[in-house]
C-alpha positions in Angstrom: 109.3 -247.6 -118.7 112.3 -245.8 -119.9 115.4 -247.6 -121.3 118.1 -245.0 -121.6 120.8 -245.2 -118.9 124.5 -244.6 -119.0 126.8 -247.6 -118.9 128.7 -245.8 -116.2 125.7 -245.9 -113.9 125.7 -249.7 -114.1 129.4 -249.8 -113.1 128.5 -247.7 -110.1 125.8 -250.3 -109.2 128.3 -253.2 -109.6 130.8 -251.5 -107.3 128.3 -251.2 -104.5 127.9 -254.8 -103.3 126.3 -254.8 -99.8 128.5 -255.7 -96.9 127.8 -258.0 -94.0 124.3 -257.9 -92.5 123.9 -255.7 -89.5 122.0 -256.9 -86.5 118.8 -255.1 -87.4 119.1 -255.1 -91.2 122.0 -254.6 -93.5 123.8 -252.4 -96.0 121.5 -252.2 -99.0 121.5 -250.8 -102.5 118.2 -249.6 -103.9 117.5 -248.6 -107.6 116.4 -245.0 -108.0 114.7 -245.4 -111.4 114.6 -242.5 -113.8 110.9 -241.7 -113.8 108.9 -239.9 -111.2 106.8 -242.5 -109.3 109.6 -245.0 -109.0 112.2 -242.4 -108.0 109.9 -241.2 -105.2 109.3 -244.8 -104.1 113.1 -245.4 -103.8 113.4 -242.3 -101.5 110.5 -243.4 -99.4 112.0 -246.9 -99.0 115.3 -245.3 -97.9 113.5 -243.3 -95.2 111.4 -246.2 -93.9 114.2 -248.9 -94.1 116.7 -246.6 -92.4 114.6 -245.0 -89.7 112.2 -247.9 -89.2 114.4 -250.9 -89.5 118.0 -249.8 -89.0 119.2 -250.5 -92.6 121.8 -248.5 -94.3 120.5 -247.6 -97.8 122.5 -246.5 -100.8 120.4 -245.2 -103.8 121.9 -246.0 -107.2 120.8 -245.0 -110.7 118.4 -247.5 -112.4 116.3 -248.3 -115.4 114.1 -251.3 -116.3 116.2 -253.6 -118.5 119.7 -252.6 -117.3 118.7 -252.9 -113.6 117.1 -256.3 -114.2 120.2 -257.6 -116.0 122.4 -256.3 -113.2 120.2 -257.8 -110.4 119.8 -261.1 -112.3 123.5 -261.6 -113.1 125.3 -259.8 -110.3 122.6 -259.5 -107.5 123.1 -255.7 -107.5 121.2 -253.5 -106.6 119.4 -255.4 -103.9 116.0 -253.9 -104.7 114.0 -252.1 -107.4 111.0 -250.5 -105.7 108.8 -250.1 -108.8 109.7 -252.6 -111.5 107.6 -252.9 -114.6 107.6 -256.6 -115.4 106.2 -256.7 -118.9 109.6 -255.8 -120.5 111.3 -258.8 -119.1 108.5 -261.2 -118.1 110.0 -264.3 -119.6 113.5 -263.8 -118.1 112.0 -262.8 -114.8 110.0 -266.0 -114.5 113.3 -267.9 -115.0 115.0 -265.8 -112.4 112.3 -266.3 -109.7 112.2 -270.0 -110.4 115.9 -270.2 -109.9 115.6 -268.2 -106.6 117.9 -265.5 -107.8 115.1 -262.8 -107.6 112.0 -262.4 -105.5 108.9 -260.4 -106.3 107.3 -258.4 -103.5 104.2 -256.2 -103.4 102.5 -254.9 -106.5 103.4 -251.3 -105.7 100.9 -249.7 -108.2 97.7 -251.1 -106.8 95.6 -250.4 -109.9 98.5 -250.8 -112.4 100.0 -248.4 -114.7 97.2 -247.1 -116.9 97.5 -245.8 -120.5 94.8 -244.6 -122.8 93.0 -241.6 -124.4 91.8 -239.0 -122.0 89.7 -235.9 -122.0 89.3 -233.2 -119.3 86.6 -234.0 -116.7 84.8 -230.7 -117.4 84.2 -231.9 -121.0 82.5 -235.0 -119.7 80.5 -233.0 -117.2 79.3 -230.8 -120.0 78.6 -233.9 -122.2 77.5 -236.6 -119.8 76.9 -239.1 -122.6 80.6 -239.1 -123.6 82.0 -242.4 -122.4 84.0 -243.8 -125.3 86.6 -242.8 -127.9 83.9 -243.2 -130.5 81.7 -240.7 -128.5 84.5 -238.1 -128.5 85.3 -238.6 -132.2 81.7 -237.7 -133.0 82.4 -234.1 -131.8 85.5 -232.6 -133.4 84.2 -229.2 -132.5 84.8 -230.0 -128.8 88.5 -230.7 -129.3 89.8 -227.9 -131.7 93.2 -228.3 -133.3 95.6 -225.5 -132.6 95.2 -222.6 -135.0 92.0 -223.8 -136.6 88.4 -224.2 -135.8 87.7 -226.5 -138.7 89.4 -229.7 -137.3 89.5 -231.6 -134.1 92.8 -232.8 -132.7 94.0 -236.1 -131.2 97.3 -235.6 -129.3 99.8 -238.4 -129.6 103.4 -238.8 -128.4 107.0 -237.9 -129.3 108.4 -240.1 -132.0 110.8 -242.0 -129.7 108.0 -243.2 -127.5 106.1 -246.5 -128.1 102.8 -244.6 -127.9 103.7 -242.6 -131.0 103.1 -245.8 -133.0 100.1 -247.0 -131.0 98.3 -243.7 -131.1 98.8 -243.4 -134.9 97.5 -246.9 -135.5 94.5 -246.4 -133.3 93.8 -243.0 -134.9 93.5 -244.9 -138.2 91.6 -247.8 -136.7 88.9 -245.4 -135.5 88.9 -243.5 -138.8 89.5 -240.3 -136.9 90.6 -238.4 -140.0 87.3 -239.2 -141.7 85.5 -237.8 -138.7 87.2 -234.5 -138.9 90.3 -235.0 -136.7 94.0 -234.4 -137.3 96.7 -236.3 -135.4 99.2 -234.1 -133.5 102.4 -235.8 -132.5 104.4 -233.5 -130.1 108.2 -233.3 -130.4 108.8 -233.6 -126.7 107.1 -234.7 -123.4 107.1 -231.0 -122.4 105.2 -230.1 -125.5 102.6 -232.8 -124.8 102.3 -231.6 -121.2 102.0 -228.0 -122.3 99.1 -228.8 -124.5 97.1 -230.2 -121.6 98.0 -227.3 -119.3 96.9 -224.8 -122.0 93.6 -226.6 -122.4 92.9 -226.5 -118.7 93.9 -222.8 -118.4 91.5 -221.9 -121.2 88.9 -224.6 -120.4 88.9 -225.9 -123.9 88.7 -229.5 -125.0 91.6 -231.8 -125.2 91.7 -235.4 -126.5 94.7 -237.6 -126.6 97.2 -240.1 -125.1 98.4 -239.9 -121.5 99.2 -242.3 -118.7 99.0 -242.7 -114.9 100.5 -242.3 -112.4 101.8 -238.8 -113.4 102.0 -235.3 -111.9 99.7 -234.0 -114.7 96.9 -236.4 -113.7 97.5 -235.6 -110.1 97.0 -231.9 -110.8 94.3 -231.9 -113.5 91.2 -234.0 -113.4 90.9 -236.0 -116.6 88.7 -239.0 -117.6 90.0 -242.0 -119.5 87.7 -243.0 -122.3 86.8 -246.6 -123.1 88.0 -247.8 -126.5 84.8 -249.9 -126.7 86.7 -253.2 -127.0 88.8 -255.4 -124.8 92.5 -255.6 -125.1 93.4 -258.0 -128.0 97.0 -259.1 -127.3 97.6 -260.8 -130.7 96.4 -257.8 -132.6 98.4 -255.5 -130.2 101.7 -257.4 -130.8 101.2 -258.0 -134.5 99.7 -254.6 -135.6 98.9 -252.0 -133.0 102.5 -251.7 -131.9 103.9 -252.0 -135.4 104.8 -248.8 -137.3 102.5 -248.2 -140.3 100.6 -251.4 -139.8 98.5 -251.9 -143.0 95.2 -252.7 -141.4 95.0 -251.6 -137.7 91.9 -252.7 -135.8 90.3 -251.1 -132.8 92.1 -252.1 -129.6 92.6 -251.1 -126.0 95.8 -250.5 -124.1 96.9 -253.3 -121.6 97.3 -252.5 -118.0 101.0 -252.7 -117.0 102.0 -254.2 -113.7 104.8 -252.8 -111.5 106.1 -254.8 -108.5 108.9 -254.5 -106.0 111.8 -256.7 -107.2 114.4 -258.0 -104.8 117.5 -260.2 -104.8 117.5 -263.3 -102.7 120.3 -261.7 -100.6 117.9 -258.8 -99.8 115.4 -261.1 -98.2 118.1 -262.4 -95.8 119.8 -259.1 -95.0 116.5 -257.1 -94.7 114.5 -260.0 -93.2 112.9 -257.7 -90.5 111.6 -255.4 -93.2 110.1 -258.1 -95.5 106.6 -257.7 -94.1 106.8 -254.0 -95.1 108.2 -254.7 -98.6 105.4 -257.2 -99.2 102.7 -254.7 -98.1 103.9 -251.5 -99.6 101.4 -250.4 -102.2 99.6 -247.2 -103.3 97.0 -246.1 -105.8 97.6 -244.1 -108.9 95.6 -241.3 -107.3 97.9 -241.2 -104.3 101.2 -241.1 -106.2 99.9 -238.8 -108.8 98.9 -236.4 -106.0 102.4 -236.7 -104.5 104.0 -236.0 -107.9 101.7 -233.0 -108.4 103.0 -231.6 -105.1 106.6 -232.1 -106.3 105.8 -230.3 -109.5 104.1 -227.4 -107.8 106.9 -227.0 -105.2 109.8 -227.8 -107.5 110.9 -230.3 -104.8 113.6 -232.9 -105.0 112.9 -236.6 -104.8 114.2 -236.6 -101.2 112.0 -233.7 -100.2 109.0 -235.2 -101.9 109.5 -238.5 -100.0 109.7 -236.6 -96.7 106.5 -234.7 -97.7 104.9 -238.1 -98.2 106.0 -239.4 -94.7 104.7 -236.2 -93.1 101.4 -236.0 -94.9 100.3 -239.5 -95.9 100.5 -241.4 -92.6 97.1 -243.1 -93.3 98.6 -244.6 -96.4 102.1 -245.7 -95.2 101.0 -246.7 -91.6 99.2 -249.7 -93.1 102.6 -251.0 -94.3 104.4 -251.2 -91.0 103.7 -252.1 -87.4 102.5 -249.4 -84.9 105.9 -249.4 -83.3 107.7 -248.7 -86.6 105.1 -246.1 -87.4 105.8 -244.3 -84.1 109.6 -244.5 -84.9 109.1 -242.9 -88.3 106.9 -240.1 -86.9 109.4 -239.4 -84.0 112.4 -239.1 -86.3 110.9 -237.2 -89.2 
């Protein structure tokens, strides 16, 4: 999901090879990825593995490609709780076939979702609005900042992949001809602020966003249909290519995120494998947790503890009743 990580962080990972297995579990390293849902998952795993299974867990910095390369080549860290496989699908297939890496539960039950969204109150006021085409028929509902003459489609910062896809889809749907302008924010904070402002003023907003996120946990939004199925060839050859000459209508793919483990992890943490193979939550659940973190300015560790204390109906399905009682008793 994000690819920037200091080389020094990898050196830290490489220096943290687990020791000999303990009777109940082992000394484990778990990647704390640098985006919200994955970071919270790492802290939740630390709590459950330590309190429930007697493991000793060290969290280390992580990111998709560097963490995969380190796990694949050096078997460190032992686990990445939320690993988005699309970026390394080919190499991951080779690694699992060679028994270097093992895939556990698909932690995001409904996948990571991208698309164009509008506030729920806009759809409630316009119940026939279901698709991007429906929204583009009403520029007056999505006013561009500083003008009442144009509608706005909000895109992404220029170093995000969605900067390109939004621009190409904007052209594919001939949004400019329908009275819209494309706004590409300079930062993630600017994109987020545009959504917050729309909800505070109950005005229309149309643009790119994704789940699971704190914003979608706090604000009710509706993802619009693009009216077409995802076309992978067109996506790879044009939709994701800057300034593609003839972009066509397309839909975002659903990304998958799994728990990724080394073969050594399955041996050291054998008592916890049933948990790792069951641990899964919905976008609504993790978005709600992230919204709580945002509202309370809480750390990842504090947010994980909040999850343990307030979401027992979710996590109790992942463990035995005896482990659940142990987690509740020690919280």
